[in-house]
C-alpha positions in Angstrom: 44.7 -33.1 0.5 40.9 -34.0 1.2 39.3 -37.2 0.1 37.3 -37.2 -2.9 34.2 -38.5 -1.5 33.7 -35.9 1.2 33.9 -32.8 -1.0 31.4 -34.1 -3.5 29.1 -35.0 -0.4 29.5 -31.6 1.0 28.7 -29.9 -2.3 25.6 -32.3 -2.6 24.7 -31.0 1.1 25.4 -27.5 0.5 23.0 -28.0 -2.5 20.5 -29.6 -0.5 20.5 -26.9 1.9 20.2 -24.2 -0.5 17.0 -25.9 -2.0 15.4 -26.5 1.2 15.8 -22.8 2.2 14.6 -22.0 -1.3 11.6 -24.2 -0.9 10.8 -22.7 2.4 11.0 -19.2 1.1 8.4 -20.2 -1.6 6.2 -21.8 0.9 6.4 -18.7 3.2 5.7 -16.3 0.1 2.8 -18.3 -1.0 1.4 -18.2 2.3 2.0 -14.1 2.6 0.1 -13.8 -0.7 -2.9 -15.9 0.4 -3.1 -14.1 3.8 -2.9 -10.7 2.0 -5.5 -11.8 -0.7 -7.8 -13.3 2.2 -7.1 -9.8 4.1 -8.4 -7.9 1.0 -11.5 -9.8 0.9 -12.2 -9.5 4.5 -11.5 -5.6 4.3 -14.2 -5.6 1.3 -16.5 -7.4 3.2 -16.1 -5.1 6.3 -16.8 -2.1 4.5 -20.0 -3.9 2.7 -21.1 -4.8 6.3 -20.2 -1.3 7.5 -22.5 0.3 4.9 -25.4 -2.2 5.7 -25.1 -1.5 9.3 -25.4 2.1 8.7 -28.4 1.7 6.4 -30.0 -0.7 9.3 -29.5 2.0 11.9 -31.2 4.7 9.6 -34.0 2.2 9.0 -34.3 1.8 12.8 -34.3 5.5 13.5 -37.0 5.9 10.8 -39.3 3.1 12.4 -38.7 4.7 15.9 -40.0 7.9 14.4 -42.7 6.2 12.9 -43.8 4.4 16.1 -43.8 7.6 17.9 -45.9 9.2 15.4 -48.5 6.3 15.5 -48.6 6.5 19.4 -49.3 10.4 19.0 -52.1 9.3 16.3 -53.4 6.7 18.8 -53.8 9.2 21.3 -55.3 11.8 19.1 -57.5 9.2 17.9 -59.2 9.1 21.3 -59.9 12.8 21.5 -63.2 14.4 21.0 -61.7 16.7 18.4 -60.9 13.8 16.1 -64.5 12.2 16.5 -65.9 15.7 15.4 -63.7 15.7 12.6 -64.6 12.3 11.2 -68.3 13.1 11.9 -68.2 16.3 9.8 -65.9 14.7 7.0 -67.4 11.4 6.3 -70.7 11.6 7.8 -71.7 15.4 7.0 -72.9 16.0 10.5 -72.7 19.5 12.1 -72.9 20.8 15.9 -76.3 22.1 16.8 -74.8 25.6 17.2 -73.4 25.8 13.8 -74.7 27.5 10.8 -73.7 26.0 7.3 -73.2 28.4 4.4 -73.4 26.9 0.9 -71.8 28.4 -1.9 -74.1 29.6 -4.4 -73.7 28.1 -7.9 
């Protein structure tokens, strides 16, 4: 026969072990929930950043196209053809060999 004290102590230790395992399980479960929640937030942020990156890449492409057009315009402004167009449109000047026809009203 076993002594009375040992059996009670074993039951108490067994209960303490079960509570420790339950506590550890709860901590691990809470950590898993926290990691999963944070991961979902990070996935949302990643999608938002990907959309923003795509938008910025489109803006960069548009600005590069605009820079190319401005460079072409800069070259065009230096030509004689541009100077003649500006003189005709804004100043009303004509070349010496041109004949102006005005519509009758």
